[in-house]
Every structure is written in structure tokens, then in C-alpha cells.
RODO-2510 file (C-alpha; in nm, 4 decimals, decimal comma):
residues 394
     n   res          X          Y          Z
     1     m     6,3452    10,0844    13,9771
     2     n     6,7012    10,1125    13,8448
     3     l     6,9209     9,8362    13,9850
     4     l     7,2992     9,8513    13,9471
     5     y     7,4520     9,5023    13,9497
     6     d     7,8163     9,4390    14,0375
     7     l     7,9579     9,1930    13,7853
     8     s     8,3120     9,2613    13,9057
     9     a     8,2234     9,0375    14,2032
    10     t     8,1949     8,7452    13,9598
    11     q     8,5410     8,8054    13,8151
    12     p     8,8704     8,6490    13,9333
    13     s     8,9856     8,7321    14,2858
    14     p     9,3523     8,7802    14,3823
    15     e     9,3444     8,4220    14,5147
    16     s     9,1792     8,2352    14,2285
    17     k     9,0204     8,2655    13,8858
    18     f     8,7029     8,0849    13,9947
    19     h     8,5610     8,1143    14,3460
    20     g     8,2362     8,0399    14,5282
    21     g     8,1349     8,4033    14,5661
    22     g     8,1855     8,4554    14,1931
    23     v     7,9650     8,1595    14,0996
    24     y     7,7022     8,2889    14,3420
    25     g     7,7063     8,6287    14,1697
    26     e     7,6675     8,4669    13,8275
    27     v     7,3678     8,2590    13,9357
    28     v     7,1918     8,5594    14,0929
    29     f     7,2540     8,7604    13,7746
    30     f     7,0857     8,4957    13,5580
    31     k     6,7967     8,4655    13,8036
    32     l     6,7335     8,8402    13,7868
    33     l     6,6913     8,8154    13,4097
    34     e     6,3530     8,6556    13,4839
    35     y     6,2385     8,9866    13,6407
    36     l     6,3384     9,2370    13,3738
    37     d     5,9749     9,3382    13,3271
    38     k     5,9770     9,4721    13,6849
    39     f     6,2959     9,6833    13,6906
    40     n     6,5834     9,8224    13,4843
    41     l     6,9114     9,6338    13,5143
    42     i     7,2437     9,8119    13,4677
    43     c     7,5783     9,6374    13,5307
    44     y     7,9425     9,7223    13,5860
    45     y     8,2631     9,5175    13,5588
    46     n     8,6360     9,5328    13,4902
    47     a     8,6911     9,4969    13,1140
    48     e     9,0540     9,3940    13,1703
    49     a     8,9584     9,0769    13,3634
    50     y     8,7845     8,7525    13,2698
    51     l     8,4049     8,7572    13,2664
    52     n     8,1934     8,4485    13,1980
    53     p     8,1163     8,4600    12,8213
    54     k     7,7602     8,3431    12,8960
    55     i     7,7066     8,6624    13,0976
    56     l     7,8399     8,8751    12,8116
    57     s     7,6081     8,6893    12,5751
    58     a     7,3078     8,7583    12,8036
    59     i     7,4069     9,1260    12,8332
    60     k     7,3927     9,1503    12,4541
    61     e     7,0728     8,9450    12,4179
    62     y     6,8776     9,1500    12,6735
    63     d     7,0352     9,4815    12,5696
    64     i     7,1613     9,5556    12,9233
    65     k     7,3885     9,8543    12,9791
    66     l     7,7354     9,7467    13,0889
    67     y     7,9882     9,9927    13,2321
    68     d     8,3634     9,9400    13,2532
    69     l     8,5047    10,0606    13,5881
    70     n     8,8264    10,1551    13,4086
    71     r     8,6352    10,4225    13,2189
    72     k     8,3685    10,5353    13,4635
    73     n     8,3530    10,5127    13,8423
    74     i     8,0484    10,3987    14,0388
    75     e     7,9488    10,7481    14,1531
    76     e     7,9395    10,8641    13,7917
    77     i     7,7239    10,5635    13,6959
    78     l     7,4866    10,6376    13,9849
    79     k     7,4304    10,9934    13,8629
    80     e     7,4055    10,9069    13,4952
    81     e     7,1587    10,6183    13,5411
    82     k     6,9720    10,7572    13,8456
    83     i     7,0334    10,4320    14,0325
    84     d     6,7962    10,3375    14,3168
    85     r     6,9730    10,0270    14,4447
    86     i     7,3122     9,8538    14,4150
    87     y     7,3639     9,4807    14,4632
    88     s     7,6977     9,3054    14,4907
    89     a     7,7594     8,9368    14,5583
    90     m     8,0882     9,0440    14,7209
    91     l     8,0916     9,4161    14,7917
    92     n     8,4296     9,5835    14,7471
    93     l     8,4332     9,9042    14,9488
    94     n     8,7605    10,0025    14,7809
    95     q     8,5488    10,0845    14,4750
    96     n     8,4391    10,3948    14,6707
    97     i     8,0675    10,3237    14,6665
    98     p     7,8949    10,6325    14,8115
    99     l     7,7115    10,4778    15,1056
   100     g     7,3989    10,6612    15,2122
   101     k     7,3254    10,8037    14,8667
   102     t     7,1536    10,4909    14,7390
   103     e     7,0360    10,1558    14,8778
   104     v     7,3222     9,9062    14,8987
   105     y     7,2702     9,5307    14,9274
   106     t     7,5433     9,2694    14,9488
   107     t     7,5993     8,9069    15,0403
   108     v     7,8562     8,8257    15,3078
   109     h     7,9778     8,4710    15,2501
   110     g     8,1582     8,4335    15,5802
   111     l     8,4286     8,5741    15,8050
   112     r     8,7030     8,3233    15,7303
   113     t     8,9846     8,5707    15,7902
   114     l     8,8644     8,6295    16,1460
   115     e     8,7600     8,2716    16,2233
   116     m     9,0907     8,1199    16,1162
   117     p     9,3421     8,3760    15,9956
   118     f     9,6421     8,1483    16,0526
   119     d     9,7479     7,7848    16,0419
   120     k    10,0973     7,6363    16,0291
   121     i    10,0145     7,4838    15,6892
   122     m    10,0522     7,8390    15,5514
   123     l    10,4281     7,7994    15,5756
   124     s    10,4215     7,5016    15,3385
   125     y    10,2481     7,7195    15,0798
   126     a    10,5093     7,9957    15,1009
   127     t    10,6937     8,0141    14,7676
   128     s    10,9826     8,2313    14,8856
   129     l    11,1801     8,3106    15,2005
   130     k    11,0236     8,6567    15,2053
   131     e    10,6716     8,5085    15,2024
   132     k    10,7628     8,2583    15,4743
   133     i    10,8962     8,5399    15,6966
   134     k    10,5757     8,7390    15,6333
   135     f    10,3578     8,4421    15,7372
   136     l    10,5696     8,3873    16,0491
   137     l    10,5310     8,7537    16,1476
   138     f    10,1527     8,7345    16,0985
   139     m    10,1389     8,4260    16,3206
   140     t    10,3568     8,5691    16,6010
   141     l    10,4675     8,9307    16,6519
   142     a    10,2124     9,0984    16,4247
   143     k     9,9187     8,8700    16,5106
   144     k     9,7250     9,1109    16,7361
   145     i     9,7770     9,4070    16,5045
   146     y     9,6736     9,2025    16,2001
   147     l     9,3583     9,0664    16,3657
   148     k     9,2579     9,4137    16,4855
   149     k     9,2964     9,5464    16,1310
   150     l     9,0932     9,2553    15,9890
   151     k     8,8121     9,3173    16,2363
   152     i     8,7926     9,6839    16,1359
   153     i     8,7905     9,5952    15,7631
   154     n     8,5147     9,3339    15,7998
   155     g     8,3217     9,5602    16,0357
   156     r     8,2987     9,8293    15,7672
   157     l     8,0898     9,5816    15,5707
   158     v     7,8768     9,3842    15,8171
   159     a     7,8135     9,6456    16,0873
   160     d     7,7487     9,9534    15,8734
   161     k     7,3771    10,0405    15,8963
   162     r     7,3864    10,1813    15,5443
   163     i     7,4577     9,8356    15,4004
   164     n     7,1841     9,5709    15,3811
   165     v     7,3546     9,2388    15,4468
   166     i     7,2476     8,8913    15,3337
   167     t     7,4381     8,5761    15,4276
   168     i     7,4467     8,2145    15,3129
   169     s     7,4419     7,9834    15,6159
   170     n     7,3466     7,9819    15,9823
   171     h     7,7153     7,9365    16,0561
   172     s     7,8023     8,2611    15,8769
   173     l     7,5168     8,4462    16,0472
   174     a     7,6324     8,3305    16,3910
   175     s     7,9879     8,4332    16,3049
   176     i     7,8739     8,7863    16,2142
   177     k     7,6723     8,8173    16,5352
   178     s     7,9576     8,6738    16,7419
   179     f     8,2387     8,8946    16,6096
   180     y     8,0162     9,2037    16,5874
   181     p     7,7676     9,2087    16,8804
   182     e     7,6373     9,5435    16,7551
   183     t     7,4686     9,3527    16,4692
   184     q     7,2435     9,1548    16,7082
   185     s     6,9440     9,3711    16,6179
   186     k     7,0324     9,3948    16,2486
   187     e     6,8071     9,1886    16,0214
   188     i     7,0309     8,9584    15,8178
   189     p     6,8436     8,7002    15,6080
   190     v     7,0041     8,3607    15,5438
   191     f     6,9690     8,2318    15,1865
   192     a     7,1573     7,9134    15,0923
   193     s     7,4108     7,9644    14,8117
   194     p     7,2527     7,8615    14,4809
   195     t     7,4130     7,6968    14,1777
   196     f     7,3185     7,6995    13,8088
   197     y     7,1125     7,3870    13,8766
   198     q     6,8517     7,5981    14,0574
   199     l     6,7811     7,8088    13,7479
   200     e     6,4897     7,7191    13,5218
   201     n     6,7170     7,7388    13,2159
   202     h     7,0165     7,5688    13,3786
   203     r     7,0419     7,3072    13,1049
   204     q     7,0807     7,5763    12,8398
   205     l     7,3388     7,7573    13,0533
   206     e     7,5419     7,4454    13,1261
   207     k     7,5338     7,2658    12,7871
   208     i     7,7863     7,0095    12,9081
   209     n     7,8335     6,6717    12,7427
   210     i     8,0004     6,4954    13,0342
   211     d     8,0750     6,1689    12,8530
   212     e     8,2276     6,3501    12,5557
   213     c     8,4321     6,5762    12,7817
   214     a     8,5658     6,2779    12,9775
   215     k     8,6484     6,0911    12,6572
   216     n     8,8448     6,3899    12,5223
   217     n     9,0352     6,4714    12,8415
   218     f     9,0831     6,1681    13,0657
   219     p     9,3319     5,9840    12,8375
   220     k     9,5621     6,2883    12,8437
   221     y     9,6121     6,2397    13,2172
   222     n     9,5851     5,8611    13,2242
   223     i     9,2778     5,8642    13,4495
   224     q     8,9799     5,6301    13,4289
   225     e     8,6193     5,6716    13,5322
   226     g     8,5554     5,5649    13,8926
   227     m     8,9247     5,5095    13,9588
   228     f     9,0292     5,8438    14,1023
   229     f     8,9617     6,0620    14,4050
   230     l     8,9103     6,4350    14,3477
   231     i     9,0396     6,7374    14,5428
   232     t     8,9699     7,0936    14,4196
   233     s     9,0878     7,4547    14,4744
   234     a     9,4374     7,3467    14,5742
   235     a     9,6070     7,6846    14,5312
   236     r     9,4565     7,8295    14,8510
   237     w     9,6045     7,7112    15,1797
   238     t     9,2652     7,7422    15,3499
   239     k     9,1386     7,4610    15,1250
   240     n     9,3988     7,2400    15,2944
   241     a     9,4669     7,0125    14,9946
   242     l     9,8220     6,9489    15,1142
   243     r     9,7197     6,7507    15,4231
   244     a     9,4866     6,5359    15,2132
   245     i     9,7693     6,4696    14,9663
   246     w     9,9960     6,3638    15,2528
   247     a     9,7210     6,1282    15,3721
   248     f     9,6942     5,9644    15,0294
   249     d    10,0715     5,9397    14,9938
   250     s    10,0887     5,7603    15,3289
   251     l     9,8211     5,5150    15,2108
   252     f    10,0178     5,4422    14,8954
   253     s    10,3268     5,3746    15,1091
   254     d    10,1142     5,1253    15,3038
   255     r    10,0159     4,9675    14,9683
   256     i     9,6520     5,0711    15,0144
   257     a     9,4381     5,2087    14,7268
   258     l     9,7150     5,1446    14,4736
   259     d     9,4604     5,1048    14,1927
   260     f     9,3501     5,4661    14,2392
   261     k     9,4836     5,8033    14,1390
   262     v     9,4217     6,1391    14,3027
   263     v     9,3285     6,4320    14,0782
   264     i     9,3953     6,7761    14,2233
   265     t     9,2683     7,0904    14,0469
   266     g     9,3546     7,4575    14,0904
   267     v     9,7275     7,3881    14,1326
   268     t     9,9357     7,6988    14,0608
   269     n    10,2649     7,5761    14,2103
   270     k    10,3141     7,2012    14,1777
   271     k    10,6288     7,2003    14,3938
   272     i    10,4234     7,2816    14,7045
   273     f    10,2630     6,9387    14,6751
   274     t    10,5388     6,7252    14,5241
   275     r    10,8383     6,8123    14,7404
   276     k    10,7417     6,5778    15,0250
   277     i    10,5486     6,2968    14,8551
   278     k    10,6974     5,9551    14,7735
   279     h    10,4473     5,8394    14,5124
   280     p    10,4051     6,1182    14,2542
   281     e    10,2905     5,8662    13,9928
   282     h     9,9572     5,8353    14,1776
   283     f     9,8820     6,2094    14,1620
   284     v     9,7530     6,4206    13,8731
   285     f     9,8121     6,7912    13,9331
   286     l     9,6003     7,0228    13,7192
   287     g     9,5774     7,4007    13,7051
   288     y     9,2449     7,5811    13,6743
   289     v     9,0356     7,3545    13,4550
   290     d     8,7382     7,4810    13,2562
   291     r     8,3931     7,4227    13,3981
   292     d     8,3010     7,1445    13,1567
   293     f     8,6101     6,9441    13,2478
   294     l     8,5538     7,0044    13,6199
   295     e     8,1952     6,8808    13,5818
   296     a     8,3216     6,5670    13,4057
   297     l     8,5753     6,5063    13,6837
   298     t     8,3030     6,5554    13,9446
   299     a     8,0637     6,3150    13,7735
   300     k     8,3201     6,0422    13,7013
   301     q     8,5243     6,0404    14,0248
   302     y     8,5218     5,7600    14,2803
   303     a     8,4862     5,9922    14,5815
   304     f     8,5374     6,3572    14,6701
   305     i     8,7743     6,4689    14,9467
   306     y     8,6986     6,8107    15,0959
   307     p     8,9605     6,9017    15,3596
   308     s     8,8761     7,2741    15,3700
   309     l     8,9579     7,4484    15,6974
   310     n     8,6718     7,6969    15,6722
   311     e     8,3664     7,7572    15,4541
   312     g     8,0801     8,0043    15,4556
   313     f     7,8710     7,7515    15,2613
   314     g     8,0780     7,5160    15,0447
   315     y     7,9638     7,4264    14,6924
   316     p     8,1878     7,1305    14,5965
   317     p     8,0321     6,8562    14,8149
   318     i     7,6850     6,9420    14,6806
   319     e     7,8165     6,9180    14,3245
   320     s     7,9423     6,5667    14,4058
   321     f     7,6173     6,4716    14,5808
   322     k     7,4372     6,5569    14,2556
   323     y     7,5943     6,2472    14,1000
   324     g     7,5570     6,0254    14,4063
   325     i     7,9302     6,0518    14,4789
   326     p     8,0332     5,9869    14,8425
   327     v     8,2179     6,2682    15,0186
   328     a     8,4702     6,2746    15,3013
   329     a     8,4837     6,6269    15,4427
   330     s     8,6028     6,8495    15,7246
   331     g     8,3652     6,8622    16,0187
   332     t     8,4131     7,2381    16,0546
   333     s     8,2340     7,5698    15,9972
   334     s     7,9292     7,5427    15,7646
   335     i     8,0187     7,2057    15,6123
   336     p     7,8125     6,9809    15,8466
   337     e     7,5202     7,2246    15,8145
   338     v     7,5225     7,1834    15,4360
   339     c     7,6223     6,8171    15,4070
   340     g     7,4119     6,6790    15,6929
   341     n     7,4576     6,3041    15,7393
   342     a     7,5629     6,2545    15,3766
   343     a     7,9346     6,3159    15,4334
   344     i     8,1808     6,1175    15,6393
   345     y     8,3668     6,3719    15,8513
   346     f     8,7255     6,4136    15,9679
   347     d     8,9399     6,6577    16,1628
   348     p     9,1036     6,8591    15,8790
   349     y     9,4158     6,9200    16,0889
   350     s     9,4782     6,5458    16,1342
   351     v     9,6451     6,3658    15,8422
   352     s     9,5882     6,0302    16,0123
   353     e     9,2148     6,0971    16,0456
   354     i     9,1832     6,2008    15,6808
   355     k     9,3638     5,8785    15,5945
   356     n     9,1197     5,6813    15,8127
   357     r     8,8156     5,8221    15,6304
   358     i     8,9635     5,7437    15,2887
   359     v     9,0103     5,3824    15,4002
   360     q     8,6460     5,3750    15,5120
   361     l     8,5327     5,4875    15,1670
   362     l     8,7183     5,1903    15,0165
   363     d     8,4733     4,9620    15,1986
   364     k     8,1933     4,8805    14,9520
   365     n     7,9165     4,8740    15,2166
   366     i     8,0147     5,2154    15,3538
   367     y     8,0614     5,3529    15,0027
   368     d     7,7163     5,2386    14,8894
   369     e     7,5507     5,3786    15,2030
   370     y     7,7057     5,7229    15,1546
   371     s     7,6223     5,7171    14,7859
   372     k     7,2526     5,6797    14,8762
   373     r     7,2807     5,9526    15,1377
   374     a     7,4481     6,1804    14,8816
   375     e     7,1521     6,1575    14,6457
   376     k     6,9033     6,2288    14,9255
   377     q     7,1017     6,5238    15,0603
   378     f     7,1344     6,6758    14,7143
   379     k     6,7549     6,6817    14,6774
   380     i     6,7116     6,8408    15,0219
   381     v     6,9749     7,1098    14,9691
   382     s     6,8807     7,1765    14,6073
   383     e     6,5155     7,2403    14,6968
   384     k     6,6237     7,4798    14,9704
   385     q     6,8658     7,6564    14,7344
   386     k     6,5945     7,7007    14,4712
   387     e     6,3426     7,8361    14,7218
   388     n     6,6012     8,0712    14,8751
   389     l     6,7162     8,1959    14,5324
   390     q     6,3579     8,2931    14,4550
   391     k     6,3332     8,4857    14,7846
   392     l     6,6666     8,6557    14,7246
   393     a     6,5679     8,7703    14,3767
   394     e     6,2329     8,8986    14,4990
***
């Protein structure tokens, strides 16, 4: 069998350089390398965008054909390689994939745009008057038109009988069935999103010296092990970092947690977060950090705060659980399904409730209890992820 694999799905999205769907696509790619005696693997990508160097190295090592979409379109690749099946971790129908001519498989990570297309916090992320006006129009006059358009766009993917859909959580499956009743009879398997940890050779792929990375980077930002909270993916309003920052700033005004700092990653416009806070000295705003540094931050943090408004699965809490790090998280969408009783939950729209949960994590007894739960939940989820990754690859 000739399998065409979409590596463009692992590359930066318009919203962020690194994203959950991209990581998912990378992990599945490396898993499929274990099966190269059973099929022929051909890949395509965008040569003008970032691609994980470890993927490029594997492409070279295993002598896998790699096509650049800027030079050859998918239909041409299909004909040239006599492709039997296409897989994409995030199928982009704008690439003009000829549905019906070959088997198409994709993973749908969720329907965030339909579940929560708007929130007033969007306005705080607007970087210009023009963008603010656009958000206001989406939330008022153009709301019905916009939602109708979104439903049609998503429906092209999840409801088309020519596309074999996989999803990543029971929440996402229910969302598909709810928004598109015509999919009730469509078989959509649920496979938990895997990470590199579920791969047999994950240690070779990661090659991270956490202690060395922390030693080289932490002094630059005046942060110390166990003395900072972590918030990630701040550039996207749906991740809701701003409300969590307001909660921390309020605590600092109340002279609570003054020994701690808050490290925020993925910041593309610092002004969004600094214009209303009173204690900037307690915050460390970072852009997109490399994976080794992010792993060091995850391993050495005091606690992880996950205020996301919507997730199809949600990797970051599991990454923190791996190190026995307590997590305070939104009690929405797939997050309780993935985190179980190992996270302490809050209403992500309530700054006061986020603040309350942070205070709870400062209590040693509560902290220690959730640290134990974190370790247990990581084992449960990791075993499921590994088993599901095997089924997905097969």
C-alpha cells in the first residue's frame, strides 16, 4: 500500500508556531516508521515553513520521498506515486485533495469555532481599532452569518462520507454528533492524543537534559526552580491567559504569593498583558520557547495554570502531571475527561475563581494531595494514549 502522509499539518498554523494538532501529527509520523515493512510511506509539506528537524532527519534516514507543495500539488503526487490512502492530522481541504479518488483519513481535534466562537476577552487581544471593530461585528451584527459559514466549513470535513474521520476525546465525538446529526451513523473512532512519551524511542527523540537547560536559561529571566507558576500558549485568546494573569496580579496586590513569579510562554504582543497589571515585576513574558526550554519550565515549575476556554483534548496538563506537578484548570470541554480528579477546577470566565484555586494550591496539604493525583493520572492517561496510538497506526 502507498500511503501519502501530510506533514504540512505538523507545520506552523496562522495562530501559532507550535500547536497540539501539529505535535499529534509528528508523533503519528514517528509511530508509522515502525511499520515501514508493511507499506510505502510518501510525505508532503511546505518547504517555506518550519518543519521539525527530527522529522527531516528521519526522512533522510529512512529514504522517504518528500514532496514540496510549492512545486507539485497533491493530485499530481497521487498520480505519480499511485497513492492508495492519504492521512492528515489536520486535513486542509483548501489543498484541493480530490475526494473520492483515493481513501482519505483525518483526525478532527474538536469543533472549537462552533462551540465557542466568541468571548468578550477577544476585544482585549485586538491589536488595532480595525481588529476590535471586526471582533465586535462578529459578536453582534455578523454573528449569525459567521456561525452559518463556520458550520458549512466544518461540515465539509466531518460530514463528508468520502472522508474517514478519527477524533481524540469523547467530548469531541459528542460535539461532532451534536452539531452534525447526519453523522450519527458514521463510525468515528476515539483515540486519545498521544505525545512523544508513548513512542518506544521517545528518549532518543527527546534528548533533553532538563537540569542543564534550566541552568542555562533560568538565570536570564531571574526565575528559580519551584518558585514560579506556568501558563502557556498565551498568544491565542481561546487559551485565556489574560484572565489568569489578572487573577495573579490581584493576588500580588493582596500581598499573597509574593515569593512567586508567573512565567507565560507564547507571548507575541506583551502589551496585551501588561497594560492593565500593577505588578509587572512578578511576570516573565516569553515568546515561543524551544521544546527543551518548555520541558525544563514544565518540570521545574511550582504549579501549572490552564485557563483554556475550549480543548479537544489538551496536552499541557498531562505534560505537567508527568512530573507530579499540580494543575489548576478550566472545568470545560474535554479537560475534565482528560485530567480526571487530578486537577483542581475553576470557571475560566471568573477571575475571582481562578484566584481562589491559586490560593488553594499554596496550601501544602492540598498541593501534596494533587501532586500524588497528578502522578497517578499521568500513568492512567499515558497507558491509554500508548494503546490508542497503536490502534491508530494499525
